[in-house]
C-alpha positions as CSV (number, residue, x, y, z in Angstrom):
1,X,29.6,-36.9,-5.3
2,X,27.0,-35.0,-3.7
3,X,25.7,-32.2,-5.8
4,X,26.6,-28.6,-3.9
5,X,24.1,-27.1,-5.6
6,X,21.4,-29.4,-4.3
7,X,22.0,-28.0,-0.9
8,X,20.7,-24.6,-1.6
9,X,17.2,-23.3,-2.0
10,X,16.2,-22.5,-5.6
11,X,16.7,-19.1,-7.2
12,X,13.6,-17.5,-7.5
13,X,12.5,-14.8,-10.2
14,X,11.5,-12.3,-7.8
15,X,11.5,-12.3,-4.1
16,X,9.3,-9.9,-2.2
17,X,9.8,-8.3,1.3
18,X,7.0,-7.3,3.1
19,X,3.5,-8.8,2.9
20,X,1.4,-5.5,3.6
21,X,-0.7,-3.6,0.9
22,X,2.3,-2.7,-1.0
23,X,3.9,-6.3,-1.5
24,X,0.5,-7.5,-1.8
25,X,-0.1,-5.0,-5.2
26,X,3.1,-5.9,-6.4
27,X,2.8,-9.6,-6.3
28,X,-0.8,-9.3,-8.0
29,X,0.1,-6.8,-10.8
30,X,3.0,-9.0,-11.7
31,X,0.6,-11.6,-12.4
32,X,-1.7,-9.3,-14.2
33,X,-1.2,-8.7,-18.1
34,X,-3.9,-6.4,-19.1
35,X,-4.2,-3.9,-15.7
36,X,-6.8,-1.0,-15.7
37,X,-4.6,1.4,-15.7
38,X,-3.1,0.9,-19.0
39,X,-6.5,0.9,-21.0
40,X,-9.4,3.4,-21.4
41,X,-13.4,2.8,-21.0
42,X,-13.4,2.3,-24.7
43,X,-10.6,-0.2,-24.8
44,X,-11.8,-2.0,-22.2
45,X,-15.0,-2.4,-24.0
46,X,-13.3,-3.9,-27.4
47,X,-12.0,-6.6,-25.3
48,X,-15.7,-7.4,-24.4
49,X,-16.3,-7.1,-27.9
50,X,-13.7,-9.3,-28.9
51,X,-14.1,-11.7,-26.3
52,X,-17.8,-12.2,-26.6
53,X,-17.6,-12.6,-30.5
54,X,-14.7,-14.5,-30.6
55,X,-14.7,-17.4,-33.1
56,X,-17.3,-15.4,-35.2
57,X,-15.4,-12.6,-36.7
58,X,-12.1,-12.5,-38.8
59,X,-10.1,-11.2,-36.3
60,X,-6.4,-11.1,-35.6
61,X,-5.3,-14.2,-33.9
62,X,-6.6,-14.1,-30.4
63,X,-6.2,-17.5,-28.9
64,X,-2.7,-17.7,-27.9
65,X,-2.2,-18.7,-24.1
66,X,-1.1,-15.5,-23.1
67,X,-4.0,-13.4,-24.8
68,X,-6.6,-15.9,-23.9
69,X,-6.4,-14.6,-20.3
70,X,-8.3,-11.7,-21.0
71,X,-11.2,-13.9,-21.4
72,X,-10.9,-14.7,-17.2
73,X,-14.2,-13.2,-15.5
74,X,-13.3,-11.0,-12.5
75,X,-14.2,-12.7,-9.3
76,X,-13.1,-16.4,-10.2
77,X,-10.3,-17.8,-8.6
78,X,-6.8,-18.6,-10.0
79,X,-7.9,-22.5,-10.3
80,X,-11.3,-21.7,-11.6
81,X,-10.2,-19.7,-14.4
82,X,-7.7,-21.9,-15.5
83,X,-10.3,-24.9,-15.2
84,X,-12.6,-22.5,-17.6
85,X,-10.0,-21.6,-20.0
86,X,-9.1,-25.5,-20.5
87,X,-12.6,-25.8,-20.6
88,X,-13.4,-22.7,-23.1
89,X,-11.5,-24.2,-25.8
90,X,-13.3,-27.1,-26.7
91,X,-16.8,-24.9,-26.0
92,X,-17.8,-21.6,-25.4
93,X,-21.4,-21.8,-25.9
94,X,-22.1,-21.6,-22.2
95,X,-21.1,-18.2,-21.7
96,X,-21.4,-16.5,-25.2
97,X,-23.9,-14.0,-23.6
98,X,-22.1,-13.2,-20.9
99,X,-19.3,-10.1,-21.3
100,X,-16.0,-11.1,-19.2
101,X,-14.3,-8.8,-17.3
102,X,-11.0,-7.4,-17.6
103,X,-8.9,-9.5,-15.5
104,X,-5.8,-11.3,-16.9
105,X,-4.5,-14.3,-15.2
106,X,-1.2,-16.3,-15.8
107,X,-1.0,-20.0,-17.5
108,X,-1.6,-22.3,-14.9
109,X,-2.3,-23.0,-11.3
110,X,0.2,-23.1,-9.1
111,X,0.6,-26.1,-6.7
112,X,2.2,-25.8,-3.1
113,X,6.0,-25.8,-4.9
114,X,4.5,-23.8,-7.7
115,X,4.0,-21.0,-5.6
116,X,8.0,-20.7,-5.4
117,X,9.0,-22.5,-8.2
118,X,6.7,-20.5,-10.5
119,X,5.2,-22.5,-13.2
120,X,4.2,-20.7,-16.4
121,X,4.5,-17.3,-14.4
122,X,7.3,-15.5,-12.3
123,X,8.7,-17.3,-9.4
124,X,7.7,-15.6,-6.2
125,X,8.5,-15.5,-2.8
126,X,7.6,-13.4,0.1
127,X,9.2,-12.8,3.6
128,X,7.7,-11.2,6.3
129,X,8.3,-11.3,10.0
130,X,4.6,-10.9,11.1
131,X,2.9,-13.9,9.9
132,X,2.6,-16.6,6.9
133,X,-0.5,-14.9,5.5
134,X,-0.9,-11.4,3.4
135,X,-2.1,-8.2,5.3
136,X,-1.4,-9.9,9.0
137,X,0.4,-6.4,10.3
138,X,-2.3,-4.0,8.8
139,X,-5.5,-6.7,9.8
140,X,-3.9,-6.8,13.7
141,X,-3.2,-3.3,13.3
142,X,-6.5,-2.3,12.5
143,X,-8.8,-4.9,14.9
144,X,-5.9,-4.0,17.7
145,X,-7.7,-0.1,17.6
146,X,-10.7,-1.2,16.8
147,X,-10.9,1.1,13.6
148,X,-14.1,0.2,11.6
149,X,-13.4,2.5,8.7
150,X,-10.8,3.0,6.5
151,X,-9.8,7.1,5.6
152,X,-9.1,6.2,1.7
153,X,-11.6,6.7,-1.0
154,X,-13.2,3.8,-3.0
155,X,-10.7,3.9,-5.6
156,X,-7.5,3.4,-3.5
157,X,-6.6,0.0,-3.5
158,X,-4.1,-2.8,-4.4
159,X,-6.5,-4.5,-7.6
160,X,-4.5,-3.8,-10.7
161,X,-7.1,-5.3,-12.8
162,X,-9.9,-2.5,-12.0
163,X,-9.6,1.0,-10.6
164,X,-13.0,0.7,-9.7
165,X,-12.9,-3.3,-8.5
166,X,-13.8,-2.0,-4.9
167,X,-17.1,-0.4,-5.9
168,X,-18.1,-3.4,-8.0
169,X,-17.0,-5.7,-5.4
170,X,-19.3,-3.8,-3.1
171,X,-22.3,-4.1,-5.4
172,X,-21.7,-7.9,-6.3
173,X,-21.4,-8.9,-2.5
174,X,-24.3,-6.6,-1.6
175,X,-22.6,-4.9,1.1
176,X,-23.8,-1.5,0.5
177,X,-24.1,-0.8,4.0
178,X,-20.4,-1.5,5.0
179,X,-19.7,2.2,2.7
180,X,-19.3,5.7,4.8
181,X,-20.2,8.8,2.5
182,X,-16.9,11.1,3.0
183,X,-19.1,14.2,3.2
184,X,-18.3,18.0,2.5
185,X,-15.3,16.9,-0.4
186,X,-18.0,16.3,-3.4
187,X,-20.0,18.8,-5.2
188,X,-18.4,22.4,-4.4
189,X,-16.3,23.7,-6.9
190,X,-13.5,26.3,-6.9
191,X,-14.3,29.8,-8.7
192,X,-12.2,30.4,-11.6
193,X,-10.2,33.3,-9.7
194,X,-9.4,31.1,-6.9
195,X,-8.5,28.2,-8.9
196,X,-6.3,30.2,-11.3
197,X,-4.6,31.9,-7.9
198,X,-4.1,28.5,-6.5
199,X,-2.4,27.2,-9.6
200,X,-0.2,30.2,-9.8
201,X,1.0,29.5,-6.0
202,X,2.0,26.2,-4.8
203,X,0.5,26.3,-1.6
204,X,-1.5,23.4,0.4
205,X,-5.3,23.4,0.1
206,X,-7.8,24.2,2.9
207,X,-10.2,21.6,3.7
208,X,-13.2,24.3,2.6
209,X,-11.7,24.6,-1.0
210,X,-13.4,21.4,-2.9
211,X,-12.4,20.3,-6.0
212,X,-13.9,17.3,-6.7
213,X,-16.8,17.5,-9.2
214,X,-20.5,16.0,-8.1
215,X,-20.3,13.2,-10.8
216,X,-17.3,11.5,-8.9
217,X,-19.5,11.6,-5.8
218,X,-19.7,7.6,-5.8
219,X,-16.0,7.1,-5.6
220,X,-16.0,9.0,-2.4
221,X,-17.2,6.8,0.0
222,X,-15.0,5.3,2.2
223,X,-15.3,1.3,2.7
224,X,-15.6,-0.4,6.3
225,X,-12.2,-2.3,7.6
226,X,-14.3,-5.9,7.1
227,X,-15.2,-5.1,3.6
228,X,-11.6,-4.0,2.3
229,X,-10.0,-7.3,4.1
230,X,-12.8,-9.3,1.9
231,X,-11.9,-7.8,-1.3
232,X,-8.1,-8.1,-0.9
233,X,-9.0,-11.9,-0.1
234,X,-10.7,-11.9,-3.3
235,X,-7.5,-10.5,-5.1
236,X,-5.5,-13.1,-3.2
237,X,-7.8,-16.0,-4.3
238,X,-7.9,-14.6,-7.6
239,X,-4.3,-14.1,-9.0
240,X,-3.3,-17.5,-6.9
241,X,-1.4,-16.1,-4.2
242,X,-2.5,-18.1,-1.3
243,X,-0.9,-21.2,-2.4
244,X,1.0,-22.9,1.0
245,X,4.7,-21.7,0.7
246,X,4.0,-18.4,-0.9
247,X,4.9,-16.6,2.2
248,X,7.5,-17.6,4.5
249,X,7.2,-16.0,8.3
250,X,11.1,-14.3,8.5
251,X,12.5,-11.0,9.4
252,X,14.8,-10.2,6.4
253,X,18.3,-8.4,7.7
254,X,20.1,-7.7,5.1
255,X,20.4,-7.7,1.4
256,X,23.4,-8.7,-1.0
257,X,23.9,-8.4,-4.5
258,X,27.0,-10.3,-6.2
259,X,28.1,-13.5,-7.8
260,X,27.1,-16.4,-6.6
261,X,30.2,-19.3,-7.6
262,X,27.7,-22.1,-6.6
263,X,24.4,-21.2,-8.1
264,X,25.5,-18.4,-10.7
265,X,28.8,-17.6,-11.6
266,X,28.0,-15.9,-14.8
267,X,25.4,-13.0,-13.4
268,X,24.7,-11.4,-10.6
269,X,22.1,-12.2,-8.1
270,X,20.2,-11.5,-4.6
271,X,21.5,-13.3,-1.4
272,X,18.6,-11.9,1.3
273,X,19.8,-13.1,4.6
274,X,17.2,-13.6,7.7
275,X,17.2,-13.3,11.3
276,X,17.3,-16.8,11.6
277,X,20.2,-17.3,9.3
278,X,18.4,-18.9,6.6
279,X,19.1,-17.5,2.9
280,X,17.2,-16.9,0.1
281,X,18.3,-16.4,-3.4
282,X,16.7,-14.4,-6.0
283,X,17.4,-12.2,-9.4
284,X,15.4,-9.1,-8.6
285,X,13.9,-7.7,-4.8
286,X,11.0,-5.9,-4.2
287,X,11.1,-3.8,-1.0
288,X,7.8,-3.1,0.4
289,X,8.5,-2.5,4.3
290,X,5.6,0.1,4.7
291,X,6.1,3.3,6.6
292,X,9.2,2.6,7.9
293,X,10.8,1.0,11.0
294,X,12.1,3.5,13.4
295,X,9.4,5.0,16.0
296,X,9.4,8.4,16.2
297,X,9.6,9.4,19.8
298,X,9.9,12.7,21.7
299,X,12.3,11.2,24.1
300,X,13.9,8.0,24.5
301,X,12.3,5.3,26.7
302,X,14.2,3.4,29.7
303,X,13.5,0.0,29.9
304,X,11.4,0.8,33.1
305,X,9.4,3.5,31.9
306,X,8.6,1.0,28.9
307,X,6.0,-0.2,31.7
308,X,4.1,2.8,31.6
309,X,4.4,4.0,27.9
310,X,4.4,2.4,24.6
311,X,4.4,3.6,20.8
312,X,1.0,3.1,18.8
313,X,2.6,0.7,17.0
314,X,3.9,-1.5,19.7
315,X,0.0,-2.1,21.0
316,X,-1.1,-5.6,21.6
317,X,-4.0,-5.2,23.9
318,X,-6.1,-1.7,25.0
319,X,-5.9,-0.1,27.6
320,X,-2.8,-1.0,29.6
321,X,-3.6,-4.1,32.2
322,X,-2.9,-1.5,35.1
323,X,-5.5,0.9,33.8
324,X,-7.9,-2.1,32.7
325,X,-7.6,-3.0,36.5
326,X,-8.1,0.4,37.9
327,X,-11.2,0.9,35.5
328,X,-12.9,-2.8,36.8
329,X,-12.8,-1.1,40.2
330,X,-14.2,1.8,39.2
331,X,-11.1,4.3,40.1
332,X,-9.9,7.4,38.1
333,X,-7.5,6.7,35.6
334,X,-5.9,9.4,33.3
335,X,-4.3,8.7,29.8
336,X,-1.8,11.2,27.8
337,X,-2.2,10.6,24.1
338,X,1.0,12.5,21.8
339,X,0.1,12.8,18.4
340,X,-1.6,15.0,15.8
341,X,-2.6,12.3,13.5
342,X,-5.8,10.4,12.7
343,X,-4.1,7.1,14.7
344,X,-3.5,9.5,18.0
345,X,-7.7,10.5,17.7
346,X,-8.8,7.0,17.4
347,X,-6.8,6.3,20.6
348,X,-8.5,8.9,22.2
349,X,-11.8,8.2,21.1
350,X,-11.1,4.2,22.3
351,X,-9.7,5.1,25.3
352,X,-12.9,7.0,26.6
353,X,-14.9,4.1,25.2
354,X,-13.0,1.7,27.5
355,X,-14.0,3.8,30.3
356,X,-10.8,6.2,30.9
357,X,-12.0,8.9,33.0
358,X,-9.8,11.2,31.1
359,X,-7.6,11.7,28.3
360,X,-5.1,14.2,27.6
361,X,-4.7,14.8,24.0
362,X,-0.8,16.7,23.7
363,X,0.3,17.9,20.0
364,X,2.9,20.1,19.3
365,X,1.3,22.0,16.5
366,X,-2.5,22.8,15.6
367,X,-4.8,20.1,14.9
368,X,-5.3,20.0,11.2
369,X,-8.3,18.5,9.7
370,X,-8.0,16.8,6.2
371,X,-10.4,14.2,4.9
372,X,-7.3,12.5,3.7
373,X,-3.7,12.6,4.4
374,X,-2.8,14.6,1.4
375,X,-4.5,17.5,-0.1
376,X,-7.7,17.1,-2.1
377,X,-5.8,18.8,-5.2
378,X,-3.8,15.5,-5.6
379,X,-7.0,13.4,-5.8
380,X,-9.9,15.6,-7.4
381,X,-10.4,16.9,-11.0
382,X,-7.2,19.0,-10.9
383,X,-4.7,16.0,-9.6
384,X,-3.0,15.7,-12.9
385,X,-1.9,19.6,-12.7
386,X,-0.4,18.5,-9.2
387,X,1.1,15.4,-11.0
388,X,2.4,16.9,-13.6
389,X,4.2,19.9,-11.7
390,X,5.6,17.1,-9.6
391,X,7.1,14.8,-12.1
392,X,8.2,18.3,-14.2
393,X,10.1,19.1,-11.1
394,X,14.0,20.0,-11.8
395,X,15.6,18.2,-8.6
396,X,14.6,15.9,-6.0
397,X,14.5,19.2,-3.6
398,X,11.8,20.4,-5.2
399,X,10.0,17.2,-5.1
400,X,10.7,16.9,-1.4
401,X,9.2,20.0,-0.7
402,X,6.2,19.0,-2.5
403,X,5.8,16.4,-0.7
404,X,6.1,17.8,2.5
405,X,3.8,20.6,1.5
406,X,0.8,18.0,0.3
407,X,1.2,15.9,3.4
408,X,2.0,18.7,6.1
409,X,1.9,16.7,9.0
410,X,-0.4,14.5,10.8
411,X,-4.0,15.4,10.3
412,X,-7.5,14.0,11.6
413,X,-11.1,13.7,9.5
414,X,-13.7,16.0,10.3
415,X,-15.5,12.7,11.2
416,X,-13.5,12.3,14.3
417,X,-13.1,16.1,14.5
418,X,-16.7,15.8,15.7
419,X,-16.1,12.6,17.8
420,X,-13.0,14.6,19.7
421,X,-15.1,17.9,20.3
422,X,-18.3,15.9,21.7
423,X,-15.6,13.8,24.4
424,X,-14.4,17.5,25.1
425,X,-18.0,18.8,25.6
426,X,-18.3,16.0,28.2
427,X,-15.0,17.0,29.8
428,X,-14.1,13.4,28.6
429,X,-10.8,14.9,26.5
430,X,-8.9,17.8,27.0
431,X,-6.9,19.1,23.9
432,X,-3.6,20.9,24.3
433,X,-2.3,22.4,20.7
434,X,1.4,23.6,20.6
435,X,2.2,22.0,23.6
436,X,5.3,19.7,24.2
437,X,6.5,17.5,27.2
438,X,9.8,19.0,28.6
439,X,9.9,16.9,32.1
440,X,8.9,13.4,33.4
441,X,9.4,11.4,35.9
442,X,7.9,8.0,36.3
443,X,7.2,5.7,39.9
444,X,7.5,2.2,39.5
445,X,6.0,1.8,42.8
446,X,2.6,3.6,41.9
447,X,3.2,3.0,38.0
448,X,2.3,6.5,37.4
449,X,3.9,9.8,35.8
450,X,4.6,13.1,36.5
451,X,4.9,15.2,33.4
452,X,5.8,18.9,33.2
453,X,4.9,20.7,29.7
454,X,5.5,23.9,27.8
455,X,3.2,25.8,27.9
456,X,2.0,24.0,31.4
457,X,-1.1,22.2,31.6
458,X,-3.3,23.5,35.0
459,X,-3.8,20.7,37.3
460,X,-2.3,18.2,35.5
461,X,-2.6,15.1,37.3
462,X,-0.6,11.6,37.8
463,X,-0.9,9.9,34.4
464,X,-1.6,6.3,34.0
465,X,-0.1,5.6,30.9
466,X,1.2,7.6,27.8
467,X,0.8,6.5,24.6
468,X,3.0,8.0,21.6
469,X,1.2,7.9,18.1
470,X,3.6,10.0,17.0
471,X,4.4,8.2,13.5
472,X,7.5,6.2,11.9
473,X,10.6,7.3,10.6
474,X,12.1,6.3,7.3
475,X,15.6,6.9,6.7
476,X,17.6,4.3,4.2
477,X,21.2,4.9,5.6
478,X,19.9,3.9,8.9
479,X,18.2,1.1,7.9
480,X,20.1,-2.5,8.7
481,X,18.4,-4.3,6.2
482,X,20.2,-1.9,3.4
483,X,23.4,-1.5,5.1
484,X,25.0,-3.6,2.7
485,X,23.4,-2.4,0.0
486,X,24.0,1.5,0.9
487,X,27.9,0.0,1.4
488,X,28.1,-1.4,-2.4
489,X,26.0,0.4,-3.9
490,X,25.5,3.9,-2.5
491,X,22.9,6.1,-3.9
492,X,21.5,9.7,-3.2
493,X,18.7,10.4,-0.5
494,X,16.8,13.4,0.5
495,X,15.1,13.4,3.4
496,X,15.9,10.0,4.1
497,X,14.2,9.1,1.1
498,X,16.3,6.9,-1.8
499,X,16.7,8.8,-5.3
500,X,15.9,5.4,-7.1
501,X,15.3,5.3,-11.1
502,X,11.7,6.1,-12.8
503,X,11.1,2.2,-12.5
504,X,11.9,2.1,-8.5
505,X,15.0,0.4,-9.2
506,X,18.0,1.0,-6.4
507,X,20.1,1.6,-9.5
508,X,20.0,0.9,-13.2
509,X,22.4,-2.1,-12.7
510,X,20.8,-3.1,-9.6
511,X,17.2,-5.0,-9.9
512,X,16.6,-4.1,-6.0
513,X,12.8,-1.9,-6.4
514,X,11.2,-0.3,-3.9
515,X,8.0,0.8,-3.0
516,X,5.4,2.5,-0.9
517,X,7.0,5.4,1.3
518,X,10.5,4.5,-0.1
519,X,9.3,5.4,-3.6
520,X,7.9,8.9,-2.7
521,X,10.3,11.0,-4.9
522,X,9.0,9.4,-7.8
523,X,5.1,8.5,-7.0
524,X,4.4,11.8,-5.2
525,X,2.8,12.8,-1.9
526,X,0.4,9.7,-1.9
527,X,3.1,6.8,-2.3
528,X,2.6,5.9,1.8
529,X,-1.1,5.4,1.0
530,X,-3.3,2.7,-1.0
531,X,-2.8,4.9,-4.2
532,X,0.6,4.5,-3.9
533,X,0.8,1.0,-3.3
534,X,-0.9,0.7,-6.7
535,X,1.2,3.0,-8.7
536,X,4.1,1.7,-7.2
537,X,3.5,-1.8,-8.4
538,X,2.8,-0.4,-11.9
539,X,6.2,0.9,-12.5
540,X,8.0,-2.0,-10.7
541,X,6.1,-4.5,-13.3
542,X,7.3,-2.5,-16.3
543,X,10.8,-2.3,-14.6
544,X,10.5,-6.4,-14.2
545,X,9.4,-6.8,-17.6
546,X,12.5,-5.5,-18.7
547,X,15.2,-6.6,-16.4
548,X,13.8,-10.3,-16.6
549,X,13.3,-10.3,-20.6
550,X,10.1,-11.0,-20.7
551,X,9.1,-8.3,-23.0
552,X,11.9,-9.2,-25.6
553,X,11.1,-13.3,-24.9
554,X,7.4,-13.0,-25.6
555,X,5.8,-14.8,-28.6
556,X,5.9,-12.1,-31.5
557,X,2.6,-12.9,-33.0
558,X,1.1,-13.0,-29.5
559,X,2.4,-9.2,-28.5
560,X,1.4,-8.2,-32.2
561,X,-2.1,-9.4,-31.1
562,X,-2.2,-7.8,-27.8
563,X,-1.1,-4.5,-29.6
564,X,-3.9,-4.7,-32.1
565,X,-6.5,-5.1,-29.4
566,X,-5.0,-2.1,-27.4
567,X,-4.9,0.2,-31.0
568,X,-1.5,0.5,-30.2
569,X,1.3,0.8,-33.1
570,X,0.8,0.3,-36.9
571,X,-2.2,-2.2,-36.9
572,X,-1.2,-2.7,-41.1
573,X,2.4,-3.9,-40.0
574,X,0.8,-7.6,-39.5
575,X,0.0,-7.7,-43.2
576,X,4.1,-7.9,-44.1
577,X,3.5,-11.5,-43.2
578,X,0.6,-12.1,-45.3
579,X,1.2,-14.4,-48.2
580,X,-0.8,-13.0,-51.2
């Protein structure tokens, strides 16, 4: 008789949908037992001291396999750290003088099959429609748009082990030349009167009101895209997330949570169905799908019109073939870019650099200039006030208003504002604020557009191509992937965002976790950026411990040792087990 269960894939502990920054942050955090967010500098130093003097001082037992992970060194890979722990159990003389960094590990290096089966850790599999590598979509987008620099500061990254990890990695690899200083946001402080007035009114901060202390200057550099990509690769290697089979190139299209009589008749599990018909089974699911799936366009494009326009997320080569041909023939070319965010400014700059005669930059509001996509008040030394106000809000409607005020639509950095002005001074760019397209006519024969706008743009010529850098929309109720979940386990939404639990769970009885923009009502305005990826991963990890029972099944002695290291609880409680 054939075992029916053998025809099914194994049930994994965690299935992550999305291999971008949010998915990577969650996967890394689930393999990190001592994340930097939990420990102060003093606690970090105590860990270093304990490791340096391990075996010499009569400490609480620190050699348990789970606690021993703190002996790991920061930039060693998952496999090499595992080998070092084996070696250090019989000889510690070679590294006694070194103070190891606080990057924890799981217990054994994964083989190809173990990447899914999870030997010694949570079994994990990742589904992504773009490719079989972490950050594939992210890296491809930056490469296509020729973006050399991230907008984010140095402490925005996905490393759970060290808040200053990117800064340390830059120094270790000698790549200080890959950093750009974010000028104009450090050193100047608000007066007490202005600060008090600002706290009394919940209003978006202007660019000129700087609230970041001079002592934090080192944090306010932005890395090059190459440096950030390499740092992410080091994180992937460190936590053993690069084993073959970890990421499956599949597009998930449905998630169902119910009993499966052939696999798990006594507990509910997730069945994740992909567009190719394949199915995976998991005890928990992490939804890390980024900013959304619905492209925001000022008007729908017909099949014919898509030959002369596209959304910025659809760009595969730049410029379009017809413009490239005209540029090579030294003919006049005209391009329209619609949008008001940083991506639109980068498209305008790239079009000029590629030889386009003139770019018409159209935005429906004013050109807003900010260092980051959220206000400095959410990042500087008063961010605890803003976050406390957000988390203390009585309703999700209040939180949504705070998110909208903090982000306040698309914006460009001061650096790109300067670039745009330089192009405009040379008559290569024409900027039009508070302007919308009210009429259009596309000619397939000439492959050009005739546009009308409000207010009218004088002497607007025939347009060769339109790029819409108008962002992505997110409405949980519209996502095909969540139609079954919304039907079987309906929850409230505000502004398209799900009202999930504080642990970012869909429902207290449904261990479907969301992160990134989908968790904004719990994480705050920064949910959609790299900071939100790490904050979301932290909450998911704590919730995952409770759902999967790891916190309850962990050895009592190891748990007590860990609490003593952290200075948590009653450190004299261990005396109760001592025989006198």
